[in-house]
C-alpha positions in Angstrom: 34.2 28.3 18.7 37.4 27.9 20.7 40.2 25.4 20.5 39.1 24.0 23.9 36.1 22.5 22.2 38.3 20.2 20.2 40.4 19.0 23.2 40.4 15.2 23.6 41.8 13.0 26.3 43.7 9.8 25.6 41.8 6.6 26.1 42.5 5.5 29.7 43.6 2.1 28.5 46.6 3.8 26.9 48.2 3.5 30.4 48.5 -0.3 29.7 50.8 0.2 26.7 54.3 1.2 26.0 55.6 2.6 22.7 58.7 0.4 22.4 62.2 0.6 23.7 64.8 3.0 22.3 68.4 2.1 21.6 69.5 3.3 25.0 67.1 1.0 26.7 64.3 3.2 28.3 60.8 2.5 27.2 59.1 5.0 24.8 55.6 6.4 25.6 52.7 5.3 23.6 51.1 8.2 21.7 49.7 9.3 18.3 53.2 10.0 17.1 54.4 6.4 17.8 51.3 5.0 16.3 51.7 7.1 13.2 55.3 5.9 13.0 54.1 2.3 13.0 51.4 2.9 10.4 53.8 4.7 8.1 55.5 1.3 7.4 52.3 0.1 5.8 52.9 1.6 2.3 50.5 1.8 -0.6 51.9 1.3 -4.1 51.5 3.9 -6.8 49.5 1.4 -8.8 46.8 1.0 -6.2 43.3 2.3 -7.3 42.2 5.5 -5.5 39.2 3.9 -3.9 41.3 1.2 -2.3 43.9 3.8 -1.3 41.2 5.7 0.5 40.1 2.7 2.5 43.6 1.8 3.5 44.3 5.5 4.5 41.2 5.5 6.7 42.3 2.2 8.3 45.6 3.7 9.2 44.0 6.9 10.6 41.7 4.7 12.8 44.8 2.9 14.0 46.5 6.2 14.9 43.4 7.7 16.5 42.8 4.6 18.7 45.0 6.6 21.1 41.7 8.5 21.8 39.1 5.8 21.1 40.6 2.3 21.6 37.7 0.7 19.8 38.9 2.4 16.5 41.4 -0.5 16.2 38.6 -3.0 15.3 37.2 -0.6 12.8 40.6 -0.1 11.3 40.8 -3.9 10.7 37.4 -3.9 9.1 38.3 -1.1 6.7 41.5 -2.8 5.7 39.7 -6.0 4.9 37.2 -4.1 2.9 40.1 -2.7 1.0 41.2 -6.2 0.2 37.7 -7.1 -1.1 37.6 -3.9 -3.3 41.1 -4.5 -4.6 40.0 -8.0 -5.8 37.0 -6.5 -7.6 39.2 -4.1 -9.4 41.9 -6.7 -10.1 39.4 -9.2 -11.5 37.4 -6.5 -13.3 34.0 -7.5 -11.8 31.6 -5.0 -10.3 29.2 -7.4 -8.4 30.6 -10.6 -6.9 30.6 -11.8 -3.3 33.9 -11.7 -1.4 33.8 -15.5 -1.2 33.6 -15.8 -5.0 36.2 -13.1 -5.5 38.7 -15.1 -3.5 37.9 -18.4 -5.3 38.1 -16.7 -8.7 41.4 -15.1 -7.8 42.8 -18.4 -6.8 41.5 -20.1 -9.9 43.1 -17.3 -12.0 46.5 -17.8 -10.4 46.6 -14.7 -8.2 47.4 -16.9 -5.2 47.7 -20.5 -4.2 45.4 -22.7 -2.1 47.2 -21.8 1.2 46.8 -18.1 0.5 43.2 -18.8 -0.6 42.5 -20.3 2.9 43.9 -17.2 4.6 41.8 -14.9 2.4 38.7 -16.8 3.4 39.7 -16.5 7.1 40.0 -12.7 6.5 36.6 -12.7 4.8 35.0 -14.5 7.8 36.6 -11.9 10.1 35.2 -9.1 7.9 31.7 -10.7 8.3 32.2 -11.0 12.1 33.1 -7.3 12.4 30.4 -6.2 9.9 27.6 -8.0 11.7 28.6 -8.0 15.3 26.4 -9.4 18.1 28.2 -7.0 20.5 31.1 -4.5 20.5 34.4 -6.2 19.7 37.6 -4.9 21.3 40.9 -6.3 20.2 44.4 -5.2 21.3 47.2 -3.7 19.2 48.9 -7.0 19.2 45.9 -8.5 17.4 44.9 -5.7 15.1 48.2 -4.2 13.9 49.4 -7.4 12.1 46.0 -7.7 10.4 46.0 -4.2 9.1 49.6 -4.6 8.0 48.7 -7.8 6.2 45.8 -6.2 4.4 48.2 -3.5 3.1 50.6 -6.3 2.0 47.9 -8.2 0.1 46.8 -5.1 -1.8 50.4 -4.3 -2.6 50.8 -7.8 -4.0 47.7 -7.3 -6.2 48.9 -3.9 -7.4 52.8 -3.9 -7.3 54.6 -0.6 -7.7 57.7 1.4 -6.9 56.6 2.2 -3.3 55.8 -1.4 -2.4 56.9 -2.3 1.2 58.5 -5.7 1.6 57.1 -8.3 4.1 60.3 -7.9 6.1 59.6 -4.2 6.5 56.0 -4.7 7.4 56.6 -7.5 10.0 59.9 -6.1 11.2 58.3 -3.7 13.7 59.5 -4.2 17.3 57.0 -6.4 19.3 57.8 -4.6 22.6 55.5 -1.7 21.8 52.5 -4.0 22.1 50.2 -4.1 25.1 51.6 -5.1 28.4 48.1 -6.5 29.1 46.7 -8.2 26.0 43.9 -10.0 27.8 40.3 -9.8 26.7 40.5 -11.4 23.2 41.8 -14.3 21.3 44.7 -13.8 18.9 43.5 -13.8 15.3 45.6 -16.8 14.3 43.9 -19.0 16.9 40.3 -18.2 16.5 38.5 -21.5 15.8 35.7 -19.7 14.0 38.3 -18.5 11.5 40.6 -21.5 11.2 38.5 -24.5 11.8 38.6 -25.7 8.2 41.1 -28.1 6.8 42.3 -28.1 3.3 40.5 -31.3 2.4 37.1 -30.1 3.6 37.3 -26.5 2.4 34.5 -26.6 -0.1 32.1 -28.6 2.0 32.8 -26.4 5.0 31.8 -23.2 3.2 28.2 -24.2 2.7 25.7 -21.8 4.3 28.2 -19.1 5.3 27.9 -15.5 4.5 29.6 -14.5 1.3 
């Protein structure tokens, strides 16, 4: 077996992206090194359970290896949301409970307020969408990177520790590195399937949905 057998080419869509702008002004190329640099900002605290740590690590690796298979980005989001679900199970000390009930129990127990509860349910619906797709879903870096970063932040909040990364560090990444052509998908914050509920109708609106 030779090294040539492991040779892989970048996904052709990488030509549509830049890796940011350096201090001198020129653009930086998009590559695995730049993606790893971005993912490194998404820290995991020392208090995070090993199972959750593994899920988050895989989500970061999928983000980095999207340089070769662009569709890995969506899988990275899914794994990061599964890490949030698992972290709630550990934090609440329950082995079998739906994601929906985990979120509601966490809110009832004071882990987060009603606004955060709404956002957790939006993430849950996104996890359901990615877990039971009707067709392949392809989202851009500008849509997926903030979601993976946010999942890391949620877990860090549930299991605070010395290596916790602040929100300013997570969201302080330069926006210039994102796609120069981000067509083909709706930004996560504007998906009516995820954000159609209003606070007053939250309980009624959840009937009949996947847990």
